[in-house]
N, C-alpha and C positions, 0 to 999 in steps of 0.2 A: 225644831219647827214644831208648830201650834200642830196640836191634834184637829183632825179635819171632818166633818158630818157630810152623808151625801142624797140627793134625794133626782126623781125624775120629777120635772115640772110640765106646768100646763102650760101654754100661750097661744095668745088666740091672737091670729095672723089677718091682716087687714081683705084678703082673700074673700074671705069665711072660712078656712080652714084650723085644725085645729094641731101645734105643734106639738112632742115632746122634746125637751131638753135634761141633759144632764149637767146636772148641777153639782159640783163641792167648793164647800167654803171652811173658814176656820171658826174650831170650836167656841166661839169667844162673842159678841156684844159692842166689838169697833167696829168703825169702819174700814173699807178694805176697796182696793183698785178695783175696777170688776173688766173681766177678761171673757171677751170669745173667741171660743174655742170652735175652729172650725174641720169640721172629719174631711177622709181623704173619701173615695170612691164606693168606698166600703163600708159606710156605715157609721152610727155612734158606737163604737165595737170597745171590746176589750183595749185595744192599745188607745184611742181618744177617753177611753174614759181615765186610764193610768193616765197619759198627758195630762187630765181638766182635777184631777186627782193632784198631783204632783205640783202644779201651779197653786194650789189649794193650800198646800202645805209649807210653799214660799209667801203663802198673804195674799193671795190673790181670791177672789168669785170669781168661779168658774164656769162655765156655762156652754155649753154642746148643746147647740141645737140640731133634730133629724130633719136633714134636709130636705131627706126623702120621704117625707112626711104625704103626701101629695100619692104615691105611688107603690108604698112598701113602708108604713110605717113599725120599726121596729128590725128593719134590712141588717142583717150582719154579714158580707159575702167573703166567700175563702179569700184571701189574697192570690192563691193558684188559679182564681176564676174574676176574670175579670170581666168577662162576657157576660157574666149574671150582672153586669153592676150597670155597663154601658149604655140598658133599658132607663133605668133611673135616673144615668147621667144625662142623656138627648130630650127624658124630656119635664127635666129641669129649667125652666126658660129664662131669660132675664128676669123679666117682669115680677116668677115667680119668687128668684134671687133673694130680687131689692127686697120684696116684701119679708121674705123671713129672716134677714140681715134686722129691718128696721124693726122686727116685733124682738125679735134681744135684744136688740139695744135697749125700747123702748122695760123692758122688762126689767133687764138690768139696773135700767135707769130710776126705777121705781123702787128697786127694792133697798128695805131702811141702810142694811149694812152699803150699800153702795150709790145711793143718789146722789149725797154731799163730795163723791170720788171723784177722778176721774175713770175713766173705762178705753180699754186698751184692745184687742185682737190679735190669733194670733192663728195660722191656720197651713195646712199637710195636703202636697197635691191638689187633686183638688181645694179645697179647702185654700188653699193658699193664694189661688185666684177668689176667691170670696172676699179675704182678705185684703187684698187690694182693691176689691167694690166697696170692701164697708169702708178703706178709707178715703175713699172718691166720694162717696153719700153722706156721710157721717164723722162728728165733730172728735172724736176717736184722736187719743194723744201718742199711739206712738199704735204700727202695723208692722206684724214679721208675717211672713213667707217662705216657707222649706217644700223648694220643688217645686213651685205654682206653673202646673200647668194651665194656658189659657190664661196668660199675661200677655201672651204675643200670639197677634194670630196664626193660626193652624189652622187645618184643611177642616174641622166642625164649627169651627171658630173665627168670629173677624178679630175674637182678644177687645182688650181694655186701656189697650194703650191711648187713643184718645181721650181717656179720665182721664191722665198721667195729669194735664194740668188740676184737676181740680181734690187732689190730695188733700187732706187737713193735717197729715201727723210723717213727722220724717219714716220710711218707709225701711227696712229689715229685708234682706231678699241674699234667702240660705240656698247653696245648688252643691249639685254633687260631681264633678270633672269625670265625671266613670258616666255622664249620665246621655241613655242613648237616644230618649223620648225626645229632651232639651239641651239639646246640645245647642255648643257657643253659641250659632248666631245666634239661639233665643235667649240667650246672658247677655247678647249683644243689644240687642233691639230694645228691652226692655230698660238696659242704663243707661242707653244711650236716652231713652224717649222719656228718663227720669230728668236725664240733667238739662234737658232742649228746653225742657217744663222748667226751673228752676228749683223741682224740690231738693231735699234732705235724703238721703238715701247713706246705705250700711252696704254693700254684695258683699260674699262671701264663697267662693268657693274649695273646695276637699278634692283636690284634686286626685285622693286616688278611692271615693264616695262615689258610690251611684244612687242614683233615684232610689227613693224610700228609704234611705240613709238613717234615719232616727231611728224608723222601727224597727223592735227588738223582736218583731214575730214576723218578718218577712226577711228571705234569706239573701237582700242584698244589706241590712243593719247590719253599721260601718260603728262596732262604737267607738271607733277612739274619735274619729267624726261627731258619734251624735252626744261627747261630753263635750268636746268641744263648742257644740253648736246650742246645747242647751247653757252652760256660761257665756256666750257672747246674749244669749235670746233673754234672758236674768238680766243683766247690766244694761242693755237694749232699755228693758222696763223698766230697771228699775232709774236709768238715765230720768228719760222722757216719762215718767208716770208718778216717782216718787220725791220730785227734786222741791 
């Protein structure tokens, strides 16, 4: 695997705000596929930075934007204290998210290492929803959502299923079968919406995994499911961005 280098970049957003983003890339002068990496509700923490670095070692230029930059730049919440993250989640409007997504995409498109290559996206929990949104907004080549909350309607959001017909790229959906936050009804309605829209998708449920199964900092971490999901995600990216 290639050596990598990391940095914090500063991105200008169309609403006049400034957003930091964690960037990891191979340490070479080659062209690489760009990857937008979207955080959970707990910020661009050590887990998201680690995922971004792992993707860089696979040959991607990964950029993880701080989506809470308007309310708490540098925020890193504890997995045991979701209540601390909730004010920042609730403050993030759809308009804000769209502006952040477009700014991150534009930054990758302008980067010398990615400007002639394809761009894809991957996200976790809250970031899984942002991945779906990105796929509907921008001409990405692949999109991967790990246990994406908020794609389907819930008590706090109308969801994004009305945008299913706008998806640009094949969508991968990865779920935990033991996830009480996102039960089988959520999976079903998302899949049915994609099927009705005639959009290509891959839907995978790990029957013995819970919400957050990919994150080794969570008590719900499931190493077997995480290993399989990683292999599937890399294959999906390889098929749709390196063909």
